[in-house]
C-alpha positions in Angstrom: 14.5 24.1 -2.7 12.7 21.4 -0.6 13.3 21.4 3.1 13.9 17.9 4.6 10.9 16.5 6.3 8.8 19.5 5.2 5.1 18.8 6.0 2.9 19.0 2.9 -0.6 17.8 3.9 -2.5 15.4 6.2 -5.9 13.6 6.0 -7.8 10.9 7.8 -9.8 8.2 5.8 -12.6 6.7 7.9 -12.9 3.0 8.2 -14.5 1.4 5.2 -14.0 4.4 3.0 -11.5 4.9 0.2 -9.1 7.5 -1.3 -6.9 8.1 -4.3 -4.3 10.7 -5.1 -1.0 11.6 -6.7 2.2 11.2 -4.7 5.3 12.8 -6.3 8.7 11.3 -6.3 10.9 12.8 -3.6 8.0 12.7 -1.1 7.0 10.3 1.5 3.5 9.1 2.3 2.9 7.9 5.9 0.1 5.5 6.4 -1.1 5.4 10.1 -3.4 3.0 11.8 -5.6 5.5 13.6 -7.8 3.1 15.6 -6.0 -0.2 15.8 -6.7 -3.3 13.7 -6.8 -1.3 10.5 -6.3 -2.7 7.0 -5.1 -0.4 4.3 -5.4 -2.1 0.8 -3.2 -0.1 -1.6 -2.4 -0.2 -5.3 0.2 1.9 -7.3 0.1 3.1 -10.9 2.6 5.1 -12.9 1.0 8.6 -13.2 2.2 9.2 -16.7 1.3 5.7 -18.1 -1.2 3.9 -15.9 -0.7 0.6 -17.8 2.4 0.3 -15.6 1.2 -0.7 -12.2 2.3 -2.5 -9.0 3.4 -6.1 -9.6 3.1 -8.4 -6.6 5.0 -11.3 -8.1 8.1 -9.3 -9.1 8.1 -7.5 -5.8 8.3 -10.7 -3.8 10.5 -12.6 -6.2 13.2 -9.9 -6.5 13.4 -9.6 -2.7 12.9 -13.3 -1.8 10.1 -12.5 0.6 6.5 -13.3 1.4 5.8 -10.1 3.4 6.8 -6.5 3.1 8.4 -4.3 5.7 11.1 -1.7 6.3 13.9 -2.1 3.7 11.7 -3.5 1.0 10.7 -1.8 -2.3 7.4 -2.0 -4.2 8.0 -2.8 -7.9 6.1 -2.1 -11.1 5.6 -4.6 -13.9 8.3 -2.7 -15.8 11.1 -3.5 -13.3 10.9 0.0 -11.8 10.4 1.0 -8.1 7.3 3.0 -7.1 8.4 3.4 -3.5 10.5 2.0 -0.7 9.3 1.2 2.8 11.6 3.4 4.9 9.8 2.9 8.2 7.4 0.3 9.5 6.4 -0.1 13.1 4.4 -3.3 12.5 7.0 -5.4 10.8 4.6 -7.3 8.5 2.3 -6.3 5.7 0.3 -8.8 3.7 1.0 -9.3 0.0 -1.1 -12.2 -1.1 -4.7 -12.1 0.2 -6.2 -9.4 -2.1 -9.5 -7.6 -1.5 -12.9 -8.5 -0.1 -15.8 -8.3 -2.5 -19.5 -7.6 -2.1 -20.5 -11.3 -1.7 -17.9 -11.9 1.0 -19.0 -8.8 2.9 -22.6 -9.9 2.7 -21.9 -13.4 4.0 -19.7 -12.2 6.9 -21.5 -9.1 8.0 -25.0 -9.2 6.6 -26.7 -6.4 4.7 -25.5 -2.9 5.4 -27.1 -0.6 2.8 -26.6 3.1 2.2 -30.4 3.6 2.5 -30.3 2.7 6.2 -26.7 3.4 7.3 -25.6 6.3 5.0 -21.8 6.7 5.2 -21.6 3.8 7.6 -22.7 1.4 4.9 -20.8 -1.9 4.5 -18.4 -1.5 1.6 -16.0 -4.1 0.3 -12.4 -3.5 -0.5 -13.0 -4.1 -4.2 -15.9 -1.7 -4.4 -13.8 1.0 -2.7 -11.0 0.4 -5.2 -13.4 0.5 -8.2 -14.9 3.8 -7.1 -11.5 5.4 -6.9 -10.2 3.9 -10.1 -13.2 5.2 -12.0 -12.1 8.7 -11.1 -8.9 8.2 -13.2 -10.4 6.4 -16.2 -9.6 2.9 -14.8 -11.9 0.0 -14.0 -12.1 -3.6 -12.9 -9.6 -4.9 -15.4 -7.0 -2.6 -13.8 -7.3 -4.2 -10.4 -4.2 -6.3 -9.7 -2.9 -8.0 -6.6 -2.6 -5.4 -3.9 -0.7 -4.8 -0.6 -2.7 -5.0 2.7 -0.7 -2.7 4.9 -1.0 -3.3 8.7 -2.3 -6.9 8.2 -0.2 -10.0 8.9 -1.0 -13.3 7.2 1.3 -16.3 7.5 1.3 -19.7 5.7 1.6 -23.1 7.3 3.7 -26.0 5.9 0.5 -27.2 4.3 -0.2 -23.9 2.6 -3.0 -22.8 5.0 -3.2 -19.0 5.4 -3.6 -17.6 8.9 -4.7 -14.1 9.8 -3.0 -12.6 12.9 -5.2 -10.4 14.9 -3.6 -7.5 16.8 -0.7 -7.1 14.4 -1.2 -3.4 14.3 -2.1 -1.0 17.2 -3.4 2.5 17.1 -0.5 4.8 16.2 1.4 2.2 14.1 2.6 3.6 10.8 4.4 2.7 7.5 6.4 5.3 5.5 6.5 4.9 1.8 9.2 7.0 0.1 8.4 7.5 -3.6 10.8 7.2 -6.5 8.1 7.7 -9.2 5.2 10.0 -9.7 2.5 7.6 -8.6 -1.2 7.3 -8.5 -2.0 5.7 -5.1 -5.4 4.0 -4.6 -6.4 3.0 -1.1 -9.4 1.2 0.4 -9.8 1.0 4.2 -12.3 -2.0 4.2 -11.6 -5.0 6.4 -9.0 -7.6 5.4 -10.8 -10.5 3.6 -9.5 -13.0 6.2 -10.2 -10.9 9.3 -12.3 -13.2 11.6 -14.1 -10.3 13.4 -17.8 -10.9 12.9 -19.0 -7.3 13.0 -18.2 -4.7 10.3 -15.9 -2.2 12.1 -13.0 -1.3 9.8 -10.3 1.0 11.2 -9.5 4.5 10.0 -6.3 5.2 8.0 -4.3 8.4 8.5 -2.4 9.9 5.6 0.5 12.3 6.0 2.8 13.5 3.2 6.2 15.2 3.7 9.3 15.7 1.6 11.7 12.7 1.7 15.0 13.4 3.6 17.9 13.5 1.2 19.6 10.6 2.9 16.6 8.3 2.1 16.8 6.3 0.0 20.6 5.9 -0.3 20.7 2.1 -0.6 18.3 -0.6 0.4 18.9 -3.7 2.6 17.0 -6.6 3.9 14.9 -5.9 7.0 16.9 -5.1 10.1 17.4 -8.8 11.1 19.2 -9.4 7.8 22.4 -7.8 6.6 22.6 -9.0 3.0 22.3 -6.3 0.4 19.5 -6.6 -2.2 21.2 -6.0 -5.5 17.9 -6.2 -7.4 16.7 -3.0 -5.6 19.8 -1.1 -6.8 19.0 -2.1 -10.3 15.3 -1.2 -9.8 16.3 2.2 -8.7 18.6 2.7 -11.7 15.7 1.7 -14.0 13.5 4.3 -12.3 16.1 7.0 -12.4 16.5 6.5 -16.2 12.7 7.1 -16.6 13.3 10.7 -15.4 16.7 11.2 -16.9 17.0 14.4 -19.1 19.4 15.1 -21.9 19.1 18.9 -21.9 22.2 20.6 -23.3 24.0 23.0 -21.0 
């Protein structure tokens, strides 16, 4: 029997590096900004059928939102829920700006090759994702629109995107409570709109623990709202059916 909040494991991902791993349903992954100003680009895939993956459009459309924070769910392209954001000390996580690529990193920061810098080489968000995806038999065609945790981007009335520096401080964290067995892929490269001119990405801390039985019971808008999101209840039902068993007793 699982103990509520039982600690399972912990790891730190240095700035600019990457990670992937399996997070089981019934467990919570805590992402922590270790150094301040961190960006954690994340994608989700169904562990049993990796053609099912995170869907940005459905996630935003179902919840009538542009950002993600506590109370929101992360949807797959099959109408199921990978995980729910059950804690968030930043209040805003970017959903639309995607990943940096090698050309953008070269233009912004200059050349930072492994031959000279070794593990401090300049690595783009896309390159980090591709390295991790390759470990699971996936490649560039499996890269979809990702979430940039800890980063805040807003849109003006004319559609211009603005990156907000200082959205996340050292020690800020986001808890993702999983409803599906999920392959999580993460890149800790800088956000593509980050105006800082030197390559100094922040580290990401990972902690996994069992999800308390009371979470998730039902999902609501972020704390400033009170309206219940009916779509999330249906998404949870769809997810539960995936794991339903018909064993005779």
